[in-house]
PyMOL commands that place a pseudoatom at each C-alpha (Angstrom):
pseudoatom trace, name=CA, resn=MET, resi=1, chain=A, elem=C, hetatm=0, pos=[6.463, 19.054, -1.559]
pseudoatom trace, name=CA, resn=LYS, resi=2, chain=A, elem=C, hetatm=0, pos=[4.452, 16.344, 0.122]
pseudoatom trace, name=CA, resn=TYR, resi=3, chain=A, elem=C, hetatm=0, pos=[3.582, 13.074, -1.610]
pseudoatom trace, name=CA, resn=LEU, resi=4, chain=A, elem=C, hetatm=0, pos=[1.517, 9.998, -0.866]
pseudoatom trace, name=CA, resn=MET, resi=5, chain=A, elem=C, hetatm=0, pos=[3.260, 6.823, -2.062]
pseudoatom trace, name=CA, resn=MET, resi=6, chain=A, elem=C, hetatm=0, pos=[1.023, 3.750, -2.013]
pseudoatom trace, name=CA, resn=VAL, resi=7, chain=A, elem=C, hetatm=0, pos=[1.434, 0.009, -2.443]
pseudoatom trace, name=CA, resn=GLN, resi=8, chain=A, elem=C, hetatm=0, pos=[-1.510, -2.124, -3.487]
pseudoatom trace, name=CA, resn=GLY, resi=9, chain=A, elem=C, hetatm=0, pos=[-2.781, -5.613, -2.733]
pseudoatom trace, name=CA, resn=THR, resi=10, chain=A, elem=C, hetatm=0, pos=[-5.798, -7.883, -2.723]
pseudoatom trace, name=CA, resn=GLN, resi=11, chain=A, elem=C, hetatm=0, pos=[-7.501, -10.050, -0.127]
pseudoatom trace, name=CA, resn=GLN, resi=12, chain=A, elem=C, hetatm=0, pos=[-5.831, -13.044, -1.799]
pseudoatom trace, name=CA, resn=ASP, resi=13, chain=A, elem=C, hetatm=0, pos=[-2.420, -11.444, -1.255]
pseudoatom trace, name=CA, resn=TYR, resi=14, chain=A, elem=C, hetatm=0, pos=[-3.059, -11.135, 2.474]
pseudoatom trace, name=CA, resn=GLU, resi=15, chain=A, elem=C, hetatm=0, pos=[-4.149, -14.790, 2.591]
pseudoatom trace, name=CA, resn=ALA, resi=16, chain=A, elem=C, hetatm=0, pos=[-0.978, -15.829, 0.728]
pseudoatom trace, name=CA, resn=MET, resi=17, chain=A, elem=C, hetatm=0, pos=[1.103, -13.885, 3.261]
pseudoatom trace, name=CA, resn=ARG, resi=18, chain=A, elem=C, hetatm=0, pos=[-0.575, -15.956, 5.979]
pseudoatom trace, name=CA, resn=GLY, resi=19, chain=A, elem=C, hetatm=0, pos=[0.742, -19.101, 4.254]
pseudoatom trace, name=CA, resn=LYS, resi=20, chain=A, elem=C, hetatm=0, pos=[-2.309, -20.027, 2.146]
pseudoatom trace, name=CA, resn=ALA, resi=21, chain=A, elem=C, hetatm=0, pos=[-1.615, -20.255, -1.595]
pseudoatom trace, name=CA, resn=THR, resi=22, chain=A, elem=C, hetatm=0, pos=[-4.286, -18.597, -3.714]
pseudoatom trace, name=CA, resn=GLY, resi=23, chain=A, elem=C, hetatm=0, pos=[-5.037, -18.387, -7.417]
pseudoatom trace, name=CA, resn=ASN, resi=24, chain=A, elem=C, hetatm=0, pos=[-3.244, -15.049, -7.308]
pseudoatom trace, name=CA, resn=SER, resi=25, chain=A, elem=C, hetatm=0, pos=[-0.139, -15.887, -5.297]
pseudoatom trace, name=CA, resn=PRO, resi=26, chain=A, elem=C, hetatm=0, pos=[1.926, -18.745, -3.861]
pseudoatom trace, name=CA, resn=ALA, resi=27, chain=A, elem=C, hetatm=0, pos=[1.991, -19.210, -0.102]
pseudoatom trace, name=CA, resn=TRP, resi=28, chain=A, elem=C, hetatm=0, pos=[4.527, -16.996, 1.641]
pseudoatom trace, name=CA, resn=SER, resi=29, chain=A, elem=C, hetatm=0, pos=[6.927, -18.584, 4.125]
pseudoatom trace, name=CA, resn=GLU, resi=30, chain=A, elem=C, hetatm=0, pos=[7.992, -16.987, 7.394]
pseudoatom trace, name=CA, resn=GLU, resi=31, chain=A, elem=C, hetatm=0, pos=[11.325, -16.200, 5.711]
pseudoatom trace, name=CA, resn=ASP, resi=32, chain=A, elem=C, hetatm=0, pos=[9.484, -14.409, 2.881]
pseudoatom trace, name=CA, resn=ILE, resi=33, chain=A, elem=C, hetatm=0, pos=[7.552, -12.295, 5.393]
pseudoatom trace, name=CA, resn=GLN, resi=34, chain=A, elem=C, hetatm=0, pos=[10.706, -11.433, 7.349]
pseudoatom trace, name=CA, resn=ALA, resi=35, chain=A, elem=C, hetatm=0, pos=[12.528, -10.436, 4.124]
pseudoatom trace, name=CA, resn=MET, resi=36, chain=A, elem=C, hetatm=0, pos=[9.620, -8.147, 3.176]
pseudoatom trace, name=CA, resn=TYR, resi=37, chain=A, elem=C, hetatm=0, pos=[9.569, -6.523, 6.635]
pseudoatom trace, name=CA, resn=ALA, resi=38, chain=A, elem=C, hetatm=0, pos=[13.348, -6.059, 6.601]
pseudoatom trace, name=CA, resn=HIS, resi=39, chain=A, elem=C, hetatm=0, pos=[13.200, -4.393, 3.176]
pseudoatom trace, name=CA, resn=MET, resi=40, chain=A, elem=C, hetatm=0, pos=[10.385, -2.019, 4.162]
pseudoatom trace, name=CA, resn=SER, resi=41, chain=A, elem=C, hetatm=0, pos=[12.000, -1.257, 7.545]
pseudoatom trace, name=CA, resn=ALA, resi=42, chain=A, elem=C, hetatm=0, pos=[15.264, -0.327, 5.818]
pseudoatom trace, name=CA, resn=ILE, resi=43, chain=A, elem=C, hetatm=0, pos=[13.377, 2.072, 3.535]
pseudoatom trace, name=CA, resn=ASN, resi=44, chain=A, elem=C, hetatm=0, pos=[11.565, 3.612, 6.510]
pseudoatom trace, name=CA, resn=ASP, resi=45, chain=A, elem=C, hetatm=0, pos=[14.801, 3.946, 8.489]
pseudoatom trace, name=CA, resn=ASP, resi=46, chain=A, elem=C, hetatm=0, pos=[16.534, 5.679, 5.574]
pseudoatom trace, name=CA, resn=LEU, resi=47, chain=A, elem=C, hetatm=0, pos=[13.580, 8.057, 5.077]
pseudoatom trace, name=CA, resn=ALA, resi=48, chain=A, elem=C, hetatm=0, pos=[13.502, 8.892, 8.787]
pseudoatom trace, name=CA, resn=GLU, resi=49, chain=A, elem=C, hetatm=0, pos=[17.227, 9.624, 8.675]
pseudoatom trace, name=CA, resn=THR, resi=50, chain=A, elem=C, hetatm=0, pos=[16.872, 12.004, 5.704]
pseudoatom trace, name=CA, resn=GLY, resi=51, chain=A, elem=C, hetatm=0, pos=[13.866, 13.720, 7.311]
pseudoatom trace, name=CA, resn=GLU, resi=52, chain=A, elem=C, hetatm=0, pos=[11.605, 12.863, 4.348]
pseudoatom trace, name=CA, resn=LEU, resi=53, chain=A, elem=C, hetatm=0, pos=[9.311, 10.480, 6.274]
pseudoatom trace, name=CA, resn=ILE, resi=54, chain=A, elem=C, hetatm=0, pos=[6.141, 11.972, 7.709]
pseudoatom trace, name=CA, resn=ASP, resi=55, chain=A, elem=C, hetatm=0, pos=[4.205, 8.711, 8.174]
pseudoatom trace, name=CA, resn=ALA, resi=56, chain=A, elem=C, hetatm=0, pos=[4.208, 5.124, 6.882]
pseudoatom trace, name=CA, resn=GLN, resi=57, chain=A, elem=C, hetatm=0, pos=[1.714, 2.382, 7.671]
pseudoatom trace, name=CA, resn=GLY, resi=58, chain=A, elem=C, hetatm=0, pos=[0.603, -1.009, 6.454]
pseudoatom trace, name=CA, resn=LEU, resi=59, chain=A, elem=C, hetatm=0, pos=[-3.162, -1.416, 6.285]
pseudoatom trace, name=CA, resn=ALA, resi=60, chain=A, elem=C, hetatm=0, pos=[-5.394, -4.241, 7.489]
pseudoatom trace, name=CA, resn=GLU, resi=61, chain=A, elem=C, hetatm=0, pos=[-6.665, -6.711, 4.925]
pseudoatom trace, name=CA, resn=PRO, resi=62, chain=A, elem=C, hetatm=0, pos=[-9.623, -5.752, 2.710]
pseudoatom trace, name=CA, resn=ALA, resi=63, chain=A, elem=C, hetatm=0, pos=[-11.871, -8.164, 4.646]
pseudoatom trace, name=CA, resn=LYS, resi=64, chain=A, elem=C, hetatm=0, pos=[-11.638, -5.725, 7.565]
pseudoatom trace, name=CA, resn=ALA, resi=65, chain=A, elem=C, hetatm=0, pos=[-12.577, -2.696, 5.449]
pseudoatom trace, name=CA, resn=ARG, resi=66, chain=A, elem=C, hetatm=0, pos=[-15.878, -0.843, 5.501]
pseudoatom trace, name=CA, resn=HIS, resi=67, chain=A, elem=C, hetatm=0, pos=[-17.374, 1.029, 2.567]
pseudoatom trace, name=CA, resn=VAL, resi=68, chain=A, elem=C, hetatm=0, pos=[-19.849, 3.844, 3.282]
pseudoatom trace, name=CA, resn=THR, resi=69, chain=A, elem=C, hetatm=0, pos=[-21.892, 5.445, 0.502]
pseudoatom trace, name=CA, resn=LEU, resi=70, chain=A, elem=C, hetatm=0, pos=[-24.943, 7.649, 0.357]
pseudoatom trace, name=CA, resn=GLY, resi=71, chain=A, elem=C, hetatm=0, pos=[-28.096, 5.766, -0.592]
pseudoatom trace, name=CA, resn=ALA, resi=72, chain=A, elem=C, hetatm=0, pos=[-30.866, 7.115, -2.799]
pseudoatom trace, name=CA, resn=ASP, resi=73, chain=A, elem=C, hetatm=0, pos=[-32.934, 7.764, 0.321]
pseudoatom trace, name=CA, resn=GLY, resi=74, chain=A, elem=C, hetatm=0, pos=[-30.222, 10.006, 1.770]
pseudoatom trace, name=CA, resn=LYS, resi=75, chain=A, elem=C, hetatm=0, pos=[-29.150, 7.448, 4.398]
pseudoatom trace, name=CA, resn=ALA, resi=76, chain=A, elem=C, hetatm=0, pos=[-25.754, 5.830, 4.685]
pseudoatom trace, name=CA, resn=VAL, resi=77, chain=A, elem=C, hetatm=0, pos=[-25.322, 2.436, 3.024]
pseudoatom trace, name=CA, resn=ILE, resi=78, chain=A, elem=C, hetatm=0, pos=[-22.646, 0.452, 4.859]
pseudoatom trace, name=CA, resn=THR, resi=79, chain=A, elem=C, hetatm=0, pos=[-20.916, -2.569, 3.319]
pseudoatom trace, name=CA, resn=ASP, resi=80, chain=A, elem=C, hetatm=0, pos=[-18.216, -4.586, 5.032]
pseudoatom trace, name=CA, resn=GLY, resi=81, chain=A, elem=C, hetatm=0, pos=[-15.341, -5.821, 2.852]
pseudoatom trace, name=CA, resn=PRO, resi=82, chain=A, elem=C, hetatm=0, pos=[-13.878, -7.377, 0.924]
pseudoatom trace, name=CA, resn=TYR, resi=83, chain=A, elem=C, hetatm=0, pos=[-15.563, -6.151, -2.195]
pseudoatom trace, name=CA, resn=SER, resi=84, chain=A, elem=C, hetatm=0, pos=[-15.790, -8.549, -5.114]
pseudoatom trace, name=CA, resn=GLU, resi=85, chain=A, elem=C, hetatm=0, pos=[-15.981, -5.682, -7.608]
pseudoatom trace, name=CA, resn=THR, resi=86, chain=A, elem=C, hetatm=0, pos=[-12.673, -4.232, -6.378]
pseudoatom trace, name=CA, resn=LYS, resi=87, chain=A, elem=C, hetatm=0, pos=[-9.437, -5.821, -7.526]
pseudoatom trace, name=CA, resn=GLU, resi=88, chain=A, elem=C, hetatm=0, pos=[-6.583, -4.020, -5.778]
pseudoatom trace, name=CA, resn=LEU, resi=89, chain=A, elem=C, hetatm=0, pos=[-6.855, -1.794, -2.741]
pseudoatom trace, name=CA, resn=MET, resi=90, chain=A, elem=C, hetatm=0, pos=[-4.266, 0.255, -0.918]
pseudoatom trace, name=CA, resn=ALA, resi=91, chain=A, elem=C, hetatm=0, pos=[-2.239, -2.123, 1.258]
pseudoatom trace, name=CA, resn=GLY, resi=92, chain=A, elem=C, hetatm=0, pos=[0.131, 0.442, 2.750]
pseudoatom trace, name=CA, resn=TYR, resi=93, chain=A, elem=C, hetatm=0, pos=[1.393, 3.957, 2.317]
pseudoatom trace, name=CA, resn=TRP, resi=94, chain=A, elem=C, hetatm=0, pos=[4.052, 6.554, 3.016]
pseudoatom trace, name=CA, resn=VAL, resi=95, chain=A, elem=C, hetatm=0, pos=[3.468, 10.265, 3.444]
pseudoatom trace, name=CA, resn=LEU, resi=96, chain=A, elem=C, hetatm=0, pos=[6.704, 11.906, 2.347]
pseudoatom trace, name=CA, resn=ASP, resi=97, chain=A, elem=C, hetatm=0, pos=[8.141, 15.397, 2.193]
pseudoatom trace, name=CA, resn=CYS, resi=98, chain=A, elem=C, hetatm=0, pos=[10.560, 15.226, -0.736]
pseudoatom trace, name=CA, resn=PRO, resi=99, chain=A, elem=C, hetatm=0, pos=[12.258, 17.886, -2.826]
pseudoatom trace, name=CA, resn=SER, resi=100, chain=A, elem=C, hetatm=0, pos=[10.987, 16.515, -6.144]
pseudoatom trace, name=CA, resn=LEU, resi=101, chain=A, elem=C, hetatm=0, pos=[8.828, 14.007, -7.956]
pseudoatom trace, name=CA, resn=GLU, resi=102, chain=A, elem=C, hetatm=0, pos=[12.042, 12.441, -9.239]
pseudoatom trace, name=CA, resn=ARG, resi=103, chain=A, elem=C, hetatm=0, pos=[13.132, 11.694, -5.666]
pseudoatom trace, name=CA, resn=VAL, resi=104, chain=A, elem=C, hetatm=0, pos=[9.794, 10.038, -4.831]
pseudoatom trace, name=CA, resn=THR, resi=105, chain=A, elem=C, hetatm=0, pos=[10.055, 8.050, -8.055]
pseudoatom trace, name=CA, resn=GLU, resi=106, chain=A, elem=C, hetatm=0, pos=[13.490, 6.780, -6.933]
pseudoatom trace, name=CA, resn=LEU, resi=107, chain=A, elem=C, hetatm=0, pos=[11.900, 5.680, -3.654]
pseudoatom trace, name=CA, resn=ALA, resi=108, chain=A, elem=C, hetatm=0, pos=[9.013, 3.966, -5.458]
pseudoatom trace, name=CA, resn=ASP, resi=109, chain=A, elem=C, hetatm=0, pos=[11.549, 2.074, -7.570]
pseudoatom trace, name=CA, resn=ARG, resi=110, chain=A, elem=C, hetatm=0, pos=[13.191, 0.877, -4.352]
pseudoatom trace, name=CA, resn=VAL, resi=111, chain=A, elem=C, hetatm=0, pos=[9.818, -0.255, -2.974]
pseudoatom trace, name=CA, resn=THR, resi=112, chain=A, elem=C, hetatm=0, pos=[9.133, -2.281, -6.158]
pseudoatom trace, name=CA, resn=ARG, resi=113, chain=A, elem=C, hetatm=0, pos=[12.267, -4.293, -5.401]
pseudoatom trace, name=CA, resn=CYS, resi=114, chain=A, elem=C, hetatm=0, pos=[10.775, -5.713, -2.194]
pseudoatom trace, name=CA, resn=PRO, resi=115, chain=A, elem=C, hetatm=0, pos=[11.569, -9.431, -1.995]
pseudoatom trace, name=CA, resn=GLN, resi=116, chain=A, elem=C, hetatm=0, pos=[8.658, -11.820, -2.447]
pseudoatom trace, name=CA, resn=PRO, resi=117, chain=A, elem=C, hetatm=0, pos=[8.185, -15.443, -3.456]
pseudoatom trace, name=CA, resn=ALA, resi=118, chain=A, elem=C, hetatm=0, pos=[8.496, -16.345, -7.132]
pseudoatom trace, name=CA, resn=GLY, resi=119, chain=A, elem=C, hetatm=0, pos=[5.104, -16.118, -8.816]
pseudoatom trace, name=CA, resn=ALA, resi=120, chain=A, elem=C, hetatm=0, pos=[3.671, -13.514, -6.435]
pseudoatom trace, name=CA, resn=PRO, resi=121, chain=A, elem=C, hetatm=0, pos=[1.847, -10.691, -8.233]
pseudoatom trace, name=CA, resn=VAL, resi=122, chain=A, elem=C, hetatm=0, pos=[3.648, -7.453, -8.961]
pseudoatom trace, name=CA, resn=TYR, resi=123, chain=A, elem=C, hetatm=0, pos=[1.763, -4.188, -8.468]
pseudoatom trace, name=CA, resn=ALA, resi=124, chain=A, elem=C, hetatm=0, pos=[2.654, -0.653, -9.380]
pseudoatom trace, name=CA, resn=VAL, resi=125, chain=A, elem=C, hetatm=0, pos=[3.620, 1.774, -6.643]
pseudoatom trace, name=CA, resn=VAL, resi=126, chain=A, elem=C, hetatm=0, pos=[1.307, 4.785, -6.922]
pseudoatom trace, name=CA, resn=ILE, resi=127, chain=A, elem=C, hetatm=0, pos=[2.584, 8.310, -6.259]
pseudoatom trace, name=CA, resn=ARG, resi=128, chain=A, elem=C, hetatm=0, pos=[0.185, 11.197, -5.670]
pseudoatom trace, name=CA, resn=PRO, resi=129, chain=A, elem=C, hetatm=0, pos=[1.178, 14.755, -4.803]
pseudoatom trace, name=CA, resn=ILE, resi=130, chain=A, elem=C, hetatm=0, pos=[-0.629, 16.081, -1.732]
pseudoatom trace, name=CA, resn=LEU, resi=131, chain=A, elem=C, hetatm=0, pos=[-2.288, 19.413, -2.375]
pseudoatom trace, name=CA, resn=ASP, resi=132, chain=A, elem=C, hetatm=0, pos=[-1.159, 22.237, -0.101]
pseudoatom trace, name=CA, resn=GLY, resi=133, chain=A, elem=C, hetatm=0, pos=[-4.310, 24.311, -0.339]
pseudoatom trace, name=CA, resn=ALA, resi=134, chain=A, elem=C, hetatm=0, pos=[-7.731, 24.664, -1.943]
pseudoatom trace, name=CA, resn=GLY, resi=135, chain=A, elem=C, hetatm=0, pos=[-6.262, 26.645, -4.834]
pseudoatom trace, name=CA, resn=ASP, resi=136, chain=A, elem=C, hetatm=0, pos=[-4.099, 23.682, -5.932]
pseudoatom trace, name=CA, resn=ILE, resi=137, chain=A, elem=C, hetatm=0, pos=[-6.878, 21.723, -7.597]
for i in range(1, 137): cmd.bond("trace and resi %d" % i, "trace and resi %d" % (i + 1))
show_as sticks, trace
zoom trace
């Protein structure tokens, strides 16, 4: 079965990773960033080796996001991010083909152990099954 496994973050988290402490997180050092990349790369390498990895990507900061909704007049309403009303957004994801939800849960547990500076916020890893067809709803 295919699963989407997501990590979350905020605009403040991205700023902290650029070395600017925020109310949400201490400033990350270059060593902190390299440790995070090494941890995530090891996970990706292992998933590629087992054949479970379909895709994995980090996403640009919320400030570079765009939100498109339908206005009352039937025209698109476009808002550039970040959005003050939104706390956490998806910061990165994996699309996986795993034999079970238990296996994806093991992987999510491994992701939660990503090194980060003391005091940095901890977010849940979200797992969502990917529907195979219209009848799966």
